[in-house]
N, C-alpha and C positions, 0 to 999 in steps of 0.2 A: 502492499499499499505505499502511496506516495503522498505525503503528507505537507502543506503549505502552511508555514509557522508564521505569522503576523504579530508585531509588537510595533502598534501604532503611536506616535507622539504626536504633537501638536504641527511640527514642522517635519517630520521627520519618519521614516518607515523602516525598522530592520526587519529582516526576513529570512526564512531558510527553507529549502525543499528538501523534506528528510524521508529517505527509504524504511518501512517501518516491516515487521520487526528488526531488521536487521541492524535500525539505528545508525545506517550512513546519510551524512550530509551530502547530497547531491550539489548543493549549489546554496551560497549565502550572498547576503550584501545588505546596504543601505540606501534609502532615498532621502536626500538632505534638501533641506533648504526648500520644502514645499511651499508654493507660493510665495516665495522671495526671491531676488535675482540671485544668480549663480548655483540654481539648482542643478542637481546631476544624480547619478547614479553609479555606485561603485559596487560591484559584482565581481564574486570569486567562485569560479566553476572551472573542473578541468585542469588543476594547478596554473590556474590563468588569475590575473586581476586585471580588470577593465574598467575604465571610467568612460562613462555615457552622459555627456552635457548635453541638456535639456531642459526648456522651460517646461515646469509641471505645477499645472495651477492647484491641484487638489488631490485628495489621498484615491480618487478614483482613479485620475489620469496617471497617477505615481505605479498604483498596483497593475493597471491597464499595459504602461511601459514596462513593469518587469516581468510579466507576463510574454511579451514581445521578445525581450531579451532571453528569455527561457528557453523561448522554441526558434530562436534565431539559427542560422547557420554558422555564424562565429565562435559565439560563447554560450549555444544552446546545449541544454542538459534532457530536453524529453522532446518529442516531436509535436505534441498537442497540450492544449492546458487540460485537453478531457481524460489525460493520464493522473491529473490532480482529483483525488478520491476522498479527501475531506481537509479543511483547514481550522487549524488551531490559532485562538488568539489568547494575546496576554490582555486579562484585564484586571486593572488596578483596585478596583473598589466594588464589591459584591454587597456592602452593608452587612445587613442578617440576612438577607434572602437566600444568601448560597453558603452551604456548609463544603460545599464540592465542585467539581467541574461539571459543566453542565451543556446538552445539546440546546445549541443559541434558536430560540424561535422568537414567535411574536410577545410571548409573555416574559421572557427572558430580556427581550430589548426594552418593554415597559419599565421593569425592574433597575434596570441599568441607567433610565433615563432618571426615574425615580431617586436614584442614588448621586445624581451629578451633584449635588450639593455638597455630599461628602467628599468629592474628590474633583473640583471643578475645572482642573488644570489638565487630567489624566483620561477622567471617563469620557469625557467629549470625543476627544481623536481615537480613543477605542471604539466608539461607536462609529466613527467614519469610517474606521478599517470593516467593519461588521457590513457597513450599509454599501461598502464598495464591491464588497464579494457577493453581495445578495444581487447586483447590477451585472456583476461581470461573469459569475460563477451561480446561477441562481437554484441550479438543482443540486449543487454538493453541498453536504453536512457541515454545520459549523459548530466549534468548542470553545466554548469559554472558560478558559482555564483563570482563577482569581489570585491576586496578590495576598488577599485577605483571609481565603478561605481555609487555610490550614488550620488558623488562630480562631477558627468558629467554636473549637473545642474546649476553649477557657473555660473556667468557672465564673459567676458571676463578681465572686470575690477579687478575681483579676482583673476582670475586664470594668469594673464600675469605677467611677469617679465618685469623689464625695461632695457633690453636688446635689441642688435641691433635685430630687428624684423625677419631679416632672420635667425636667429638659431630656432626661432618658425617654422619657414617654413621647413625649412632644417632637425631640428634633433627633434621638438614637445618638447622643452626643455618649460616648464610652470609648474606651479602647478596642482598637480592631486589628491592629499591628499589620506590618508589610512582609515584604520578602518571602511570603508563605511557600511559593515555590520552591525557592532555593533552599530554605529550611526542612522542606519536605523530603526534598531532593537527595540531599547530602547525609541524612541523617539515615534514611533508608540505602543509601548505596555503602554509606561504611558499614551497616551492620550486614550487609551482601558480602563487602569485601572480606570483612573480620569474622564471617560465619557464625552472628550474633541474631537471636531472637530478639527484632524490634520492640515486641508487646512484653518484654521483661528486662528492661533497661533503661537506664535515666541518663538521657543526652543534653548538654549544652551546646546548640549551635550557633557560632559565631560569624555571621555574616559582615564583614570587614570592607568598606569602599570607600569611595566618597560620599555614599550614604551607607551607612552602618546601623544594623540591630543585631538582637541576641535573643535565643528563646529556649526556653526549657520545655523540652520535649521527654513526658514521662509514657513509656508503655506505648511507645509510637504516636502519643496524640502531642498536641501544645498545649500546655497549662498557664504559658505566661510568655509574655515578648515584651521588648523594649519600646516598640513605637506604639504609638497610640490612635487616636483619632486622626492624628495627621504622622505623616512620615520623622516630623520637627522632635518626637520625644526620645528619650532615651540616651545614646550614646551620644557623645559629640563626635561630630562630622565634618567633614570636610569644610563645609560652608554654614552648617544647622547649628545651632546651639545645643541640642541634646535638651536633659531636665533642666529647667530653670525656677525659679519661684515667680509665680504669677504676678505676683506684688512688685516682682523687679520690673516686669513688662509694661504695668501701669505707671511707675515712677519712671521709667526710661521716656513713656510716651509724652507723659508732662514735663518733662525735663528739657526734651529734644522738639515739644511742638509736633509731634508725628501723628499723622492718621492712619488709619488701618492698614493701608496697602503699603505705607512707610516703614510702618513697625514688620509688618508681613517680609518685606525686602529684608529687614535689618537681621530678623532671625532665622532666614530661611538662605539668606544669599551672600551676607558679610560678615556670619558671626563663624563658630566651629573652630577648627584648627585655622582659618584663613585666618579669624578675626583676631586669635589671640598671637599669632605668630606675624602676622602683617608682610607675610611673606607670599603664601601659596595655599591652597586646599592640598597639595599634591604633597604625599608623604616622604617621597625619594628627594623632593627639593629641600624639606623641611629637616631632613636625617642629615643630607650634606651641609646645610646650614649650621646644625646641631656641632656638627664635627668640628666646625671652624669656629665655635664659640659663641655662636648667637642663641641670648639668652631667652628670648622670647620664643625663638624654635624649640629648644629645650623643653621650656615650659609648656607649649603647645603640646610635644608628644608624650610629655609625664603625664598631664592630665587625660590627653587621649586613652592613656595604656590603662591610668588607675581607674577611669571611669569602667572600664572592660571588665578590669577585675573586681571592681566593687560589685558589677552585675554577677560576674561567675560566682561568689560568694553567695548574695543573696537568693540567686537561683538554685545553688547546692542547698540550701537553707530550706528554701520553700518545698523542694522534691524529697528533703531528709537523705540525701547523699547523691553523688554523682558517679557513673562509670566512665563514661566519656566525653571529651570536650573536642569540638570540632571546630577546625579554621576554615572558612570558605571567604569567596569575594576577591577582588583583586589586591588587597592588602593582605587579607587573611591567609590568600594562597602564595604569597610572594615574597612577603617582607618578613625575612628572617628574624632580625631585629626586634620587630614587634612582637613577634609570636614569644621570643624569649622573655622581652620584659613583661609581658601579660603574664607570663608562667612563673616569674620569680616569686621565692616565698610561700609557696603553696603547698609545701612538704608538709604541713598540718594536717591537710585533708588527704594525705596518701598519692600526693601527686609529684613523681620525683622526672624532671625533665631532661631530656637527652641533647646537650648543643651540638655535639657532633652531627647527631643525625638530622638536626634541625637545620644546622648552618648551608646555605645555599641552596636551599630543596625550596622549588619552585613547582608548582603547578601541577603536582605528582601526587597520587595516593599514598602516603606515607605516615605509618605512625613516628612520633618523636618523643616519645617516652621513653624513661629508661625499664629494664625487663622485668625490674622488682618493683614497678610503679602499681600501686592500686587502683589509679585511677589513668585511663589511656588518653592520650591526645592525639589527634590526627588530623592532617591536611587532607582535606576531600574538594578539588576543584566542583565548581558548581557548574550546572549546564541547565538553565530554565528553559532553552530553547526544546533540548531533548526532551525534559521532564515534561513540557506543554504537549511535544508528538506523543509520548506516552498516553497522558492522558488521552489525547483525541484518539489513539487508535482503539483505546479501551472502550471507549464510551461507543464509537462508531463501528 
């Protein structure tokens, strides 16, 4: 079965064509700057990377152009789009309506529209991708795989905020969590590699990148996660504050004379390790600066690592122990220094870290704990597109 995977953003579309059940990526690429000057498609297939520059007005035109590339003589991987038997979509926010992946129909689309308030920047372009496939491949089944769905198993004492209860009843204000597709994929993948029963194990998954989150996975189910109503809560990130006193937000708005848009920009685009360091949201640049003696870069790194350690400790307590800690995402998979700093001084919980196994390890499935460690630590590269393909194949 050939499955077309779509991750539709406001001005971009990431895509892959995957052959299942072989899990073979036939082609992949990105449509950039939709509706803007300089729009183009970067397409990879047959060990080639080709850039197609073309004015692309909307998502339908972008996907149509991708289909033309997939079937052309130069870069084509299939003879006809009729070979595409299903389409899987990454959908950011399913609210409380979806606790798992679903076949997309009119009722699902209505629910996604209803949840736009919860993800105003993400759900509309996700819907654009669905509408485009409805036009271009009307008879092909579509599946929605939700970032929030994996965390719908959280109990109320984990997901509720201590606000007037009517705000939950009226507006569904609660913790939803994100990166669910990644947290689910790496927890299942690690158990598969290690020969463990996911239904009998306590796992903490650390998805660390420009956007970062951590999840407590007990017996295969998410019981808590760091991101909340929005992706801003929890860990310190590239440009997001993570946890912050709500009173501080009001104080800053008053002192800086910021409206809602201005405050939203500050906590989402100007904060995090960028805001602390004043240099960059990129961990590699911060590490270089810290080595050269930049104290603010060092502070940003220390804060980033400390917040993760604190959450690991909290989730270990919440689950009554931990058997396996997983690192994934761009930082989690590649930054050996960050992994080492996060796992420092965790002998109290039975974790013995192996610096030699960790050093230089990049994007490879490996254990990085000592053999006599009571807690396993593992690097597991995430593959959200493959996870979406697996869910799509299962449902279709």
